[in-house]
N, C-alpha and C positions, 0 to 999 in steps of 0.2 A: 209363514216362515220368514224370519227376518233375513234380508239379503246380506251377504257377507262383504267385508270391507273390500273396495276395489283394489287396494294396494297393500302389499306386505310392508312391514316396517323393518328397514335395515338397521341392525345395531341396537334394537330396543328390547331385546329379550328380557333383560332384568326389570325394566320399567313395566312391561306387559305382565310378567309374573306378579309384580306387586299389585297391580290393578286387578288381575284375575283373583288373586287371594282376597282382596277387599270385597269383590262381588260374591265370591264363594261364601265368605263369612256372613254377608247380609242375607244370602239365600238361606242360611241356617238360623236367621234371627238375630245375629250379632252384628248390628249396624256399625258403620264406621266412616271415616272421612280421610281424604288424602288431598293435599294441595300440591299440584305440579308447579314448579318454579323454574323459570329459565328465561333466556333472552328471547326477543322477538324472532320468530321464524325458526326456533330451535326444535319444534316438533310437538309442542304441547297440544295444539289443536288436532294434529294428526292422531296423537295418542287417544284423545277424547273420541274421535270419530271411529277409530278402531275398537275402542272399548264398547261403544254404542252398538256396533255391528256384531261384536263377539259375545255380548251379554247373553245369557241363556234366554230361551224364548219366553219363559214365564215372567221375565222382568218387564215392567213398564218403564220406558226411559222418558224422562222429561228434562228439558234443556232451558237454559237461560244464558244470557251473556251481558256483560257490562258494555256500555257504549261510550266512546270517548266524548261524544257531544251530548250526553244525556245525564250528566251528573246532577243537573238541576231538578230532576224530576223525582220526587220520593217514592220509593218502594217500587221503582220501574222493574228492576231485575227480579225482585221477589214476586211481583205480579207475573212476569214471564213464567217463572218456574211453576206457579200455582194455577195458572190458567188451565192446563190440561186436566187438573184433578178438582176443579171448582164444583163438579157435580156432587162431591162429597161435603160441601159446605153445610148442608142441612143436618149432617151428623154431628156437628159441633154444638157445644152449649151456646146459649144466646149471647153471652158477653164476648166469647172468641169469635163467633160468626159476625157479630156487629163490628167488632175491631177490624177484622180483615176487610169487610165490605167498605168500611170508612177509609181504611188505608189505601184500598184499591180505587177509591173514588166512586164506588157503587152505591154509597149512601152518604148522607150528611151526618156530621157529628164529630165528636173528639174522642178517640179511642185512648185507652190507657197505653202510653208509649212502650212500656215494658211488657205489655200483653201480646204484642204483635208476634213476637218470635215464637211464644208458646202456642198461640192460635195456628200459626203456620205449621208447627210441629204436629198439633192435633189433626190438621188437614191431611198432611203427608201420611201420618200414622193410619188415618182412616182409609186412605187409598192403599197403603201397603198392606192392610189387613186382607185385601183381596188378591193383590199381586205385589211382589216385592218391587221396590223402586230403585231405579238408578237415576240420581239427580246430578246433572252435569252443568257447571257454570264456567263458561269460557271468559276469558278477559276479565277476571274478577277484579283486576286492578282499576278497571273503569266503572265499577259498580257505584251507584249512588250511595251516599253515606247511610241512608236509612236502611237499605237492603243489606248492606255490608253488616250492619249491627244485627239485624234480624237473622241473616243466614249463618253468620259465624256462631251466634247464640244457638241456633237450631242445630248446627253441626256438632256441638259439643253434647248434644242431648239424645242422640239417635242410637246409643249403645244397645238398648234393649229392643230396637225396632229392626224390621227387614228392610233397611234403607242403607244404600251406599251413596255417599256424596263425593264427587271429585270436582275440585276447583283447579282452574289454570290461571296463573298470574305471572306477570314479568317479576323477575327476582329483584330488579332495581326499584320497583315501585311498591313500597310497603303498604298494606291495607290494614286498618284497625281490626284486630282480632284474628286475621289469617296467620300471622306469624306464630300464634299460639297453638295452631292446629298441626297435626302430623304433616310432615312435608317430604317431597322427593324432588331433589334437584335434577333437572334434565340438562345434561351438557351436550357439548358438540360431538360429532362422530369422530372416530379415529380415521387416520389416513386410508386404511384398507376399506373400512366401511364407506367413507366418502367416495372413494373410487367406484365401489360397487353401486352406490346409489346413482352416481353420475352415469354409469354404464347403462343403467336401466332406462335413462331418458332417451327417447328416439326422436325428439322434436328437432334437434339440431346436431349436425356432425361437427365435432371440434377436432382441430388438429392438436398434436401433442403439446405445443407451446401454449396454445389457448387453454387447453385442459388443465395444465399445471397452474396457469395464472388463476383460473376459476377456483381450483382447489386451494390455492394459497389464500386468495382473497376471502373465500367463504368461510374458512376457519372451522369447518365441520358443521356449519349451519345448514340443515337439510333444506330449508325453503330457499336459501341463496343458491344451493347446488341445483335445485330444480328450476328456479325462475331465471337466474342470470343468463344461462344459455339461450332461453327464449328471446332475450332482448338483444341477441346477436353477439354474445360474448361480453368480455369485460376489458375495458382499456382506459380506465380513469387514470390520469396522471398522478393523482395523490390519493392516499387511503382515505376511507371514510367509514362510519359505523356500518356494520352489516345491515341493520334495519333500514338505514337511509338508502343504501344501495339497492335493497330489494324493493323499497317503495318506489324508487326512481325506475326500477325495471317495470313495475306495474304501470307507472305513468307513461313509459315509452310504448307499451302495448296499447294503452288507451288513445294514445296520440294518433294512431292509425285508424281509429274507428270513425264512422260517419258522425256527423254532428249530432244527430238526434240520439244515437246510442250513447254518446258522451253525456248529453243532457240528462238521459235516463239514469246513467250511472251517478251523476251528481245528485239527482233527486233521491236515488235509493241511498246514497251515502249520508244524506242530510235527514233521512227519516229512521230513527233508531228502532221503530216498531217492526219494520219489515212487512207491514200489512199491504198486500198487493192491491186490494180495492182502493186503499188511500193513494197508493203510488199511481195506479192507472188514472184516477180522477185528477191528481195533480199534473200528471203528464198531458192530459187533455187540455188542461188550462194553459199549458206552454206549447200547445199545437204540435206535439210530438207524434210522429207516426209510430204508434205503440207496437204493432206486430213486427214491422221491419226493424225498429230500434231494439226491441227485446231480443229478436232472433240474432242480431249482430252482437249484442252484448253478451249473450249466452255462448255464442260461437267463440268468443275470445277466451272463454274459460275463467273469466273474471268473476261472474256472478251467476246464480241460478234462480230462476223465478218459478216457484210452485205454490205451496201454502204460505211461504214467507219468501221475501227477497234475501238471499244469503250470498255474501261475497265469499270467494274461495279462501280468503284469509283476511283478518282484521287490517293487515297493512294495506290490502288492496282497497278496502273501504276508505282508510285514511288517505291513501294516494289519490282516490277520486275526489275527495272532498278538498284536500289541500291544493291540488292542481287546478281547481276550478277558478276562473277569473272571478273577482269579488262580485261584479254585477250579476253573473250567472248564479253564484252561490245565493245572493240575495233573492234572485228570482225564484230560485228553487224553494227557499223557505217561505216566500210570499205565496207560491202556488200550493205547498203543503198547508199553510195557514188557512188559505181559502177553502181547501178540500177537508179540513178538519171540522167535525161537528162541534160548534161552540157550547152545546148543552152536554154532550157526552164527554167531551175532552177539552174543557176550557183552559187547563193549564198548558197542555201540549200546543194548543192553538196560540196562546199568549207567547209561549217560548219561541215558536216558529216566527211570530210577528216581530218579536224582539231581535231575532237573528236577521230578519229581512230589513230592519231599520237602520239607516245610516246616520241619522241626526236626531236631535230632540224631537220627542213625540209624546205628549202628555196623555194622549188616549191609551197608547201602548203601556206607558209607565203605570197608569191607573189599573190596567188589566194585570200587569205584573204584581201590583200591591195586592190585588184580590187573590192571585195565585199564591203569593206568599202567605196570606192569611189562611188559605185552604191547606197549604203544606204544613204550617205550624199546627193546625188543628189535627192533622194526620200523623204528627210526630216527626215531620221532615224539617227539623230546624236548619240543617245544612242547605236543604233545597230553598227554604224561606230566605236564607241569607243571600243566596245567589240571585233569586228573583228581585230581592230589594236592591242589591247592588246594581243590577242592570237597570231597574226602575229609576235609581238615582241618576245614573249616567244619562237616561233619556229625559230627564225632567227639564222643563223650561224655566219655572220660577225658582230663583235661588233658595227661597224659604222652603219650598217643597223638597228641593234637592238636598238640603241640610236634614230635614226630618227623615227622609227616606235613607239617607246615609247613617244616621244615628240608629234607625231601626235595623238597618243591615248589620251595623256593628254589634248590636245586642244580640242578634240571631247568630252572627259568626261566633261570638264569644260563647253563647250557649251551646254551640256545636263543637266547642273545644278548639277553635281556631284563634288563639290569643294573638299570634303574630299577624295573621291576616286582618284581624280586627284592628290591630294598632296601625296597620298600613292604611286602612280605609279612614280611620279617624284622623290621620295625619293630613288627609286630603281637605279637611274642613278648614276654612279661614276663620279663625276664632276672633280676629280683630273686628269682624262685622256682626258678631253675635250679640244678642241681648243677654242679660244676666241668667235667665232661666235656661237658655240653651247652652250658654258657656258652662253653667253648672252641670248640665247633662253631660257635656264633654269631659269635665273634670271627674264626674262620678264614673264614667266609662274608663277613663284612664286609670283611675284608682283600682277598678276591678281587674283591668288587664295587667297592671303592674303586679298585683297581688298573685294572680294565677300564673304569672310568668315565671315564677321561681325566686330563688334566693336573692338574686342581684336586684330584683325590683320590688319584691314583696314589701319591704319595709317602707317603701314611699307610697304604698297604696293607701294607708290611712290618711296620710298628709294630703293626698289628692282629694279624697273624699271630704276631708276637713275643709279644704279650699272651697268645694262645692257648697258645703253647708254654710260657709261664711257669705258666699255670693247670694244665696237664697234668703239670708236673714231678714232683709227689708222687704222683699217682694213676696215671699212665700214662707212665712214663719213655721208653719207646720211641717212643710218638707224639709226646711232647714234643720228642725230638731230631729226628724227622722234620719237625716244624713249625719248628724252628730252621733246618734245612737249607732248607725251603721259603722262609722269610724271607730267608735269605742269597741264594737264587736270585733272588727278586723284588728284593732290594736291589741285586744286580748289574745288573738291568734298569733300575731307577730311576737308579742311578749314585752314585758317592762324592760327587759335587758337592753333593748335597743333604744330605750327612752321614748318610744312611741306613745305609750299610754299617758305618760305625764304631759306630752305636747297636746294630746287630744283633750285630756281633762282640763288643762289650763284654758284651752280655747273654748271649751264647752261652758265655762262659767259666764262667757259673754253671749251665749246663745239667747235668741229671743225667748221671752217668757212663755211658760206653758199655758194653754188655755184653761186647764184645770189642775194647778200644782197641788202636791208634788206629783210629778210623773217619774218614769224610770230614769231618765236623764238627770233630773233634779237629785234623785236619791243616790245615783251613782257618784255625781259630783260631790255630794255631801259626804259619802263614805270615804272619798279621796281626800277631802280637805279637813273633815272634822273627826275622821276616824270611825270605828265600829260603834262606839257608844251612841253617837247620834245617827250614823248611817244605817245601822241594822234596823231600828224602828221605822225609819222611812221606807226602807226597802220592803219590809214586811207589809207596811200599809199599802204600797203600790201593788205588791204581788198577791195579796190576799183580800183586798178590798172588794167592793161591789163590782167595780169594773176591773177585773183582773187583767192588768196590762201584758202579762206574759204571753197571752194568746197571739199577740202581734210580733213577739220576738222570743219564740220558745227556745231557740238555741242558747241565747244569752241568759234566759231565765233558768235554764238547768244549772248553769254555773253559779248564778246568784242564789239559788236555793241551797247549793252546796256551801256558799259562803255564810248562809244563815244557819247552817247545820240542822236544816229542817227536812228531815227525810220524808215526812208525810207530804209536804209541799212538793218535793221532788217526785214522789210517787204520783201525785195528782197530775203533774205536768206531763210525765211519761205516759200515763194512761190516756190523757187527752191527745197527745202526739200519735200514739198508735191508733187510737179510735178515728181521729181526724184523717190520718194518713190512709186508713182502710176505707173511710167513707168517701173521700175525695179522689183517691187514686193518685195522690201527689207523691212521686217518688222521693222527693226531698224530705217531706214530713215523715213519711213512713220509715225511711232509712234512719233519720234522726231519732225517731221514737224507738225503733228496735235496737239501735246502739245504746241509747240511754236505758232501755229495759234491761239489756245485758249488764250495764254498769250497776243498776239497782239490784239485779239478781246476785251479782258477786258480792255486793255490800251485805246482802242477807245470807249468803252462804248457800244459795241454791245454784250450784254450778251447772246442773242439768238444764235449768231454765235459761241460764246465761248462754250455754251452748246453742240452745235451739234458737234463741233470738239472733245470735251471731250468724248461724247458718242461714236464716231467713234474709238478714240484711245482705249477706254475701250473694245470695241468689238474686235478689233485686239488682244489686250492683253489676252482677254478670249479665243479667238481662238488658241492662242499659249500656253495656260495654264500658262500665267504669271500674275503678279499683274500689275495693271494699274499704270501710272505715276500719281503722286498726286499733284505736285506743282500747275499746272494750276487750278485744282479743289479747292485747298487751297486758291489760289489767288482770284478766283471768289467769294467764300463764304465770304472772308475778305472784299472785296470791296463792295459786296452788303450789308455788315453789319449784316449778319446772325450769331449771336453769337454762339448758340449751334451747328449749322452745322459746323461752323469754328473750334470750340473747339474739336469736335469729330474728325475732319480731322487732327488737330494738333496732337491729341493723336495717331491716326492711323500712321501718318508719323514718330512720335517718336518711335513707336513700331517696326519699320522697322530697327532701329539701325542707325549706322553712314552712312553719305552720304548726298548728296546734298538735297534730299527731306526732310530729318529730319532737317538739319541745316537751310534751307531756310524758315521755318515756322515762325521764329522770325520777318522777314520783313513783311509778310502779317499780322502778329499779331499787329504790330505797326499800320498799316492802319486801322485794325478792331477797335482797342481801341481808336485811334483818332477819328474815326467816331462816336463811342459811347460816346465820352467825358470822357473816363476813362484815363485821361493823365498820371498818374503815371504808369499804367500798360503799356501804349504805350511807355513811356520813357524807361522802363526796357527792353521791347522787341526790341526797335530800337537801344539801346546800344549794345545788344548782336550781332545783325547783323553787325553793323558798326564796332565793335571790331573785328569781324571775318574777315573783309577786303576782302571778296570774290568779284571777278569781277562782275560788274553790281549791285549785291545785295547791297553792301555797299553803293554805290553811290545813287541807287534808294531809300534807306531807309533814307539817310541823311536829306531829307526834313521833313520826319516824325519825326526825332529826333529833328530838329529845333522846329517844332510846339509843340511837347510834352514838350520840355524843357521850352519854353516861357510860356506855360500854367502852368507849375509847379513852375515857378519862378526860374528856374535853368539857369540864364543868362549867366553865364560862360560857361556851356555846350552848350547853343544855340550859343554863339559867336564862339566857336571852331568848332562846326558842320557846321556853315555858311562858315567859312573860308575854311574848307575841300571841301564843296560843290562848292564854287566859283573856287577853284583850279581845280576841275574836269570839271566844265561846261565851263569856260572861253575859254580853247583851243578848245572846240568843236564848239562853235559859232552857233549851230542850234537854231532855234526858240524855240524848246522844252527845250533845256538846259538853254537858257537865260531867258525864261519865268519861269521856276521852280526856278532858282536862284533869279529872282526878287521877287518872291513870299516869299521865305524864308528870303530875306534881309528885306522885308517889315515887317514881323513878329518881327524881332529882333530890327529894327531901327525905325519902326513906321512912315515912310515917305509915304506920299499919292502917290507920284510919282512912287514909287516902286510897290504899289498895282496896279496902272493903267498900268504900263509896263508889269506886269505879265499877266494881263487880255488881253491886246492888242497882246502880243506875242503868247500867247497860243491860241488865237482866229484864228491865221493863221495856226494852226496845226490840225490834226485829233483827237487829244487827248482830247476828250470831258469831261471825268471825272476831269482832271487836270484844265480845264477851268472852270467847275462848281465850284470846290473847290476854285479857285482863286476869283470868284465872292463872295463865302461865306465868305472867309477871309476878303475881302474888306468891305463887308456889316457889319460883326461883328465889324470891326475897326471903321466904321462910326457910328454905333449905340453907341459904347462905347465913341465916341467923341461928343455925343449929336446931331448928324446930322440925326435925325430920317427919314426925307423925303428922303435924299439921300440914307440912309441905306435900306429903303424899296425897292427902285429900284434894288439894287444889290442883296438883300436877296430874292426878288420875283424871279429874274432871276435865282439865285442859286437854289431855291427850285424847280422851273419848270424844270430846266435841270437836276438836281439830281433825281427828281421823274421820269422824262421821261426815264432816263438811267436805273433806278432801284437800286440806291445807297441808300438803305432805311435808314441806320443810319446817314449818312450825310444829307439826306433830312429831317429827323426828327430834326437834329440840326438846319437846316435853318428854319424849321417851328417854333421851340421854339424861335429863334431870331426874326422872324417876329412878333410873338405873343408879344414879349417884346417891339416892336415898336407900338403896338396897332392894328396890322392888322392880320387877321386869314388866314393862308395859305389854299388854295383851295386843296381839296382831288382830287386825280387823280384815274382813273380806273385802275384795276389790269392789269399787263402785261400779254401777251399771255403766256410767259415762266413761269410765276408764277403758271399757272394751269397744266403745262406738266412736266413729267420727262424729263431728258436729252435725253433719247433714243427717246421718242415721239417728242421732239423738233427737233431732227435731221430728223426724218421721216417727220414731218409737213413741214420743210423748204425745204426738197428735193422735196416733192410732189408739194408744192407751186411754186417751180422752174420748174416744168413739168416733173420730173422724174417719170419713170414708177415703178410699184411695184417691178419687178424683179431687177431693178437697185438699188433701195433702199435696197432691201434684200441682194444684193451682198456686199454693202458698210458696212452693220451692221452684216453680217454673220447670217442672219435670213432666215427662209423659207418665200416664198411669202405669204403663208396663215397666218403666224404670223404678217407680216407687215400689211396685210389687217385687222387682228384683232386689231392691234394698231391703225390703221386709224379709225376704228369704235369708239374706245375709245377717240381718239383725237376729232372727230367730236362731240361726246357727250359733252366732256369738254368745247369745244369752241362754242357750239351752232350753228354749221353749218351742212349742209347735203351733200356737194359735194366738190370735190377737187378744183373746180373753185373758191369757196368762200374762200379757204384758201389763195389765192393770194392777197385778199384784206384786210388781217388782219395784224395789226402792228407786228413787231418783226420777221416777216417770210420772209422779203425781202433779 
């Protein structure tokens, strides 16, 4: 039987009711999460302790806590939480088991970084299958970055598991992902409640004046109400934050302890693990009388030594560490380093050694470099950055210091810390650098400027361009790679800012390619000589024996669009998805899935597009990143869903400068043309075409032609048609020639052009464009008074557009049919209209024969969650078995 909480909680009935409801739901199999937020000392830890004692006996409680001085160690908090249930590790599939073992330093290797959270979920689910789990994470604001990502990912996926998770974090210290979870603000106690709590304390008798002063200064903070009287009252002449006052109260109590007890508290505060064996070994190295010191420390009420060394409150630990004289703090870390097994915990040993060092130490710096390599291999990029930054500070040789600082900047940038990376980079004296290192600084500055937002993004390509120019003489190959990187970034920033022109002008002076032409040569030729000369060069580069696009697949997808070569685009997309799955590269698989969705929209397979979008979003969520938006924007626009598209346009714009924001104008033109709102379509299409981006400008020219014709802007339509023909004629694909014929038909009104557009597009997989070609032809026939011929084309258009799910264009076709005297037949709803994107992915996978565990792995869900989604899918689609899914449309 679990012992009951030693203290009742005054004034916390509402909070306790919420926590009991969370645990009660988990006991019934409906998992959930709650984040307690509030100031230091406000009572979050007391609520967690009370919850642990009050949980039903059948629950297993596992705890972890962030540590103020442990942020450098990857997966430290996650490891704490998982240690009590590691006996279930063998129940996991090999990839998940291996990922956790590597993450926790139990095995060598490099796990898939976005697999860790799901592996931890499987581990906890295996444990919860025997006993419901209560997972408590205190001081979550101090969690290491890798643990924060994994645990917040896990917390969003326990809805179908008998697991309750409760985090406690300071409200003023935001943690990546925690703000997205359900939260409960824990505030101060009211006056009556504060007096009641103070009356319960028997440690110190206070007269009325002192009691009123304590009540006023504590401001309802329970820990202050409990601790300040123990320090002899409160008589500071000036106010200070409650946390600071409580911490000083703890320090006052420590000051009266014997020296050995204080040293033991310093040791305990410097060791985040709380491992008593390590603590006693380190204490022996400092010649501490352990029995007497531990007895005195426990008698103070500040710490308890049992299976772990646990302070009465995180502020007590912080007070012990901060109050220590620097030489004693260094000595504590030195003793802990000596007591740490270098084979079992090399990173923790290196971390302690680094904290014990006061001046440059090349040996420690080298150890930290090794720790950084291990951290990166385990997915702890933030930890690697911290190790490298400290290694740079301890470096003796200036050259080694520069290299380590550059490595720290790269790791910090990879961890999402653009501002911190910029500060580190500013510490490098570039006047003393050779061209290669100076170029590295410029490259990093360019990347930092780009990710930093709208104010600096436009300067990113220029900084990378400067690096390319510095490298031209000494490293021609790297120089050309930098020119291509500047071009790729310039495409994202856009031509409107003049960036592309500057990059392309400078690229003409790039060192010659080892085997011309390469992609850089072809892009420069496209810019200077136009599509007639540039398109053949690009085709040679991208389809030759040495397909250069494998090195720059993101840029290649846009170039394939510029060539109007759907087969090439398909080949690149298939390679991206395959390579991403084979290598486990998040960047590659996400790009591949996003482009797979684009490809599916172009062919009218909206169910496949939804499935690809759902998988990309799942990977982004597993990484703690935002999903790519363009494919979702494009899908909503082509479907003709106004409000959904407008919401996505706003979301893309809120992300600031970049391709996702700039490219919304192209899909907007499609949306408004479908809705028949031609002035809006004309404005949107003009913005994209004027931007001049690869693929997007050419892709939007047909929309500009249609909108301009409908608005009576014939000069604009003629000019847009001329630009479109210039781009499509050199390509020669059926796609290009069919699109050009359709645009020419709108401008010149020749029936042969309408027919050519239909015939050429009929030989392509681009069903939406074919359906629109029938629609344009039918509209022209009706306006020419040929109603019977118009009905045939409009009926075909309506059937095809409805079957695809292009709602706005289908309504246009229905209206035109009505004008000929015929009523369009309504079609049944699509399967994907009744499902979310995630449900669509699950339904398609199951229809194709995938097992629950396979689907769960793709979407980073637990098998129980997938089964719960399947039940919802069956209900929505009116089926009762997996076999029946195979016979439904849109799931093939």
